[in-house]
N, C-alpha and C positions, 0 to 999 in steps of 0.2 A: 422403340425409343427407350433409352436407358434412364434410370433414375439418377438425377444429378443432385447429390446431397448438399454440395456447396451452394447451389442455386436455391434449393429448398430452404436452407438455413438463412440465406440473405432475405428471402421473401418473408419468412417467419419473423425475422428481426424487424423488418420494415412494418409489418402488420401489428407487432407487439412492442412498439417503442417504449411505452411506459413500463412494461414488465422488465424489459432489458435494462432500462435505466435503473429500476429498483434493484435488480440483481447486481448491477455494476456498483451502485452506491454501497450496498451491503458488503460486497466483496472488498471494496476499497477501505471501508471502515474497519473491517475485521483483519485486514492485512496491511495496515499503515506502515509498520516497521519493515516488512518484507518489500513493499513497494519503494519506500525511501532508500533502502539498501541497494535495490536493483538500479534505481535511478542514479544514485551516486556512482555505482560501479560501471554504469553504461552511459555516462554523461556525453562522451564524444559521439557515440552511436545515436543518441537521442537528438543531439544538436544537428547531426548530418541528416537524420530522418526528417526533422522539422524543416530544414532548409529545402530539401527535395519536395516535401509536401507543400510548403508555402509557395514555391515556384509553380508547381503543377496545379495548384488550386487558388491562384491569386484572385481571380474574379469571384469565385465562390466565397472566399474569405472577405473580400470587400463588400459583397452583397450582404453577408451575415452581419458585418460590423455596422453597416448602414441601417439595417432592419433592427438590430439589437444594440444600438449605441450605448445605452445605459449599462447593459450587461457587459459589453466589451470594456467600457470605461472602468466598471467595478472590478473586473478581472485584472486589468492592467494595474489599477491602484493597489489591489491586494498583493499582487506580485512584487511591487516596489515597496509598499509601506506596511504590509501585513494586515491591513483591514480594507474593506471596500470603501469607495467614495461615499456610498449611502450611509455606512456606519460612521464615517468621519464627519459627515454633515450632521448626523443626529447627535454626535458627541460635541461638536464644536460650533454648530449653528451655520447660518447663511450670511453672516456679516464678518468683516475682518475682526479678528480677535485682538488686534492692536488698536486700530483707530475707529472701529465700529462701522466703517463704510460698507454698504450693501450694494454690490454691482448691479447695474440695470442692463436691460437688453442692449446689445451692441458693445458693451464694455467687456474687457477681459474678466474671466471669472476669478474666483479665489484660488490661491495656490495652497497646496498642503505643505506646511512648514515642518521641517524635521531636522534633528541633530545629525550633522554629517558624520560624526564619529560613531554614535550609537545606533542611528537609524530611527530613533524614537520620534514619533509624531508629536509636535508641540502645539499645533493648532492650524488655523486657516488664516491666510493673510491676503489682502488685496495686492495688486501688482506693485504699487508704490512702496508699501511697507516691506514686502518681500525683497524688492531690490535694495531698499535702504539698509535693511538688516544684513543682507548678503554683502553689499559693498563695504559695510563696516566690519566685515570679517566674521559675522555670526557669533560675535563675542560680547559679553557684558562690558569688557574693557573698551572695545571699539565704540560702543554706544555711550559709555560714560565720558569718553574722550570728546565725542561730538557734543554732548551736553555741556561740558566745561567750555568748549570752544564757543558755543552759542551764548553762554552766560558771560564770558569775557567780552564778547562783541557787544552785548547789551549794555554792559557797564561803561564801555568806551563811547557809547552814543550820546 
């Protein structure tokens, strides 16, 4: 029987997951610029690889997301907003930053509100406040116009 180096390496990596993870983290930290440069230069290649991987591992990915829902949510949040949902909650709290409403079980959770031009996170909003601000154009002018409208209608009552 011949020695299979590839199979040996796979078995060693499975048996030493924490060591491998430590090596990978150290490498990634030491080579951030190199990795970013490679990622930009090979974006199409990465997108294609991800598509093939996701199709081939659909069930495995779904199982992981179910078992690690908070981790998956944090990762997705970080990709979109630059910080994890956990970080966002610790910064902005668990109540709507506009009206103070705290969602209860069965209600929609809070939305991460952000500037659509800069991407900067402004806070966390309940569904109603998020829709209201969005429908008014995400602008101070839109909100002031709505305030003036309500004030005029109060005076006419």
